[in-house]
C-alpha positions in Angstrom: 151.7 120.6 109.1 152.5 117.2 107.5 151.8 116.4 104.3 149.1 114.2 103.2 149.0 112.1 99.9 146.2 112.8 97.7 144.0 109.7 96.3 142.2 109.3 92.8 139.1 108.0 95.1 139.0 111.1 97.1 139.2 113.5 94.4 136.5 112.0 92.6 134.3 111.9 95.7 134.8 115.5 95.9 133.9 116.1 92.2 130.9 114.1 91.7 128.1 114.8 93.0 126.3 111.5 92.7 129.4 109.5 94.3 128.3 107.8 97.2 130.8 109.8 99.3 130.5 113.2 97.6 128.8 114.3 100.9 131.2 113.2 103.4 134.0 114.1 101.0 132.6 117.8 100.7 132.3 117.8 104.4 135.5 116.9 105.5 137.1 119.2 102.8 134.9 122.4 104.0 136.4 121.6 107.8 139.9 121.8 106.5 139.7 125.2 104.0 141.5 127.1 106.7 144.3 124.7 107.7 144.6 122.8 104.7 148.0 121.0 105.0 150.4 120.4 101.8 149.1 117.7 99.6 151.2 115.3 97.4 150.0 113.3 94.6 151.0 111.4 91.4 151.1 112.2 88.0 149.5 108.7 87.6 146.8 109.7 90.4 146.3 112.9 87.9 145.9 110.7 84.8 143.4 108.3 86.4 141.2 111.7 87.7 141.3 113.4 84.0 141.0 110.2 82.4 137.8 108.9 84.6 136.0 112.1 83.3 137.3 112.0 79.6 136.5 108.3 79.4 132.6 109.1 80.3 132.3 112.1 78.0 133.0 114.9 80.3 135.9 116.5 78.6 135.2 119.9 79.8 135.2 118.4 83.8 138.2 116.6 83.0 140.0 119.7 82.0 138.2 122.1 84.7 139.5 119.8 87.6 142.9 118.6 86.0 143.5 122.7 85.7 142.6 123.3 89.4 145.0 120.2 90.3 147.9 121.6 88.3 147.3 125.1 89.4 146.9 124.8 93.2 149.6 125.8 95.3 148.6 123.4 97.7 149.5 120.1 95.7 152.8 118.9 94.9 152.9 116.7 92.2 155.4 113.6 92.1 156.5 112.6 88.2 156.6 109.2 87.7 160.1 108.4 86.4 161.7 105.3 85.2 162.9 104.2 88.9 159.9 105.2 90.3 157.6 102.8 87.7 160.5 100.1 88.2 159.9 100.1 92.2 156.0 100.4 91.9 156.4 97.7 89.8 158.7 95.8 92.1 155.9 96.0 95.0 153.1 95.1 92.5 154.7 91.8 91.8 155.5 91.4 95.3 151.9 91.4 96.5 150.1 89.0 94.1 147.7 88.4 96.9 146.5 92.0 97.0 144.0 93.7 94.5 146.5 97.0 94.3 146.6 98.9 90.9 150.1 99.7 89.5 149.2 103.6 90.7 148.5 102.5 94.1 151.9 100.7 94.4 153.4 103.7 93.1 151.7 106.0 95.3 152.9 103.6 98.1 156.5 104.0 97.4 156.0 107.8 97.3 154.5 107.9 100.6 157.4 105.9 101.9 160.0 107.9 100.2 158.5 111.3 101.3 157.7 109.7 104.9 154.2 110.6 104.5 152.0 109.2 107.3 148.5 110.4 106.0 146.6 109.5 102.8 142.9 111.3 102.2 140.9 108.3 100.5 137.3 107.0 100.7 136.3 104.3 102.6 133.3 102.8 103.7 132.2 101.4 107.1 129.3 99.7 108.6 126.6 97.4 107.2 125.0 100.4 105.9 127.9 101.7 104.2 128.5 104.7 106.6 130.5 107.2 104.6 134.1 108.3 106.0 136.7 110.3 104.7 139.8 109.4 106.9 143.6 109.5 107.3 143.7 105.6 106.8 145.1 103.8 109.7 145.3 100.8 107.3 147.6 103.0 104.9 149.9 104.1 107.8 150.5 100.4 109.1 151.4 99.7 105.3 153.7 102.8 105.0 155.3 101.5 108.7 156.0 98.4 107.0 157.3 99.7 103.9 159.9 101.7 106.0 161.2 98.5 107.9 161.6 96.9 104.3 
């Protein structure tokens, strides 16, 4: 089974019952319980997740979620060394027309390096804001363009 990149928004949607995408994320997660693919994420995504909870006064939740991510046999962590940080920074500088965060750019570089073709993220569709969890076609197109560079 192909590995999939695990994004901050997806983890937060799973963990936050009041998140507008929580039900869709939970439905998606439950549908995969028996066939969970290997998941890849970065130390920066991990930091975003635990910082989100801790900065809002939920230290225990930050520790709980962080511990689950760190000890899960399904999650491979990519550490952000100087080379990866610089490559992500270069990508960030080249895309001034986008609102990517540095974490996003590092994630794109990791997906390119590992040849990942899917990412679990939260996206909203339609005027009514229908919730959807998807392996994003937009991200796949971005990865394809990265490979050709």
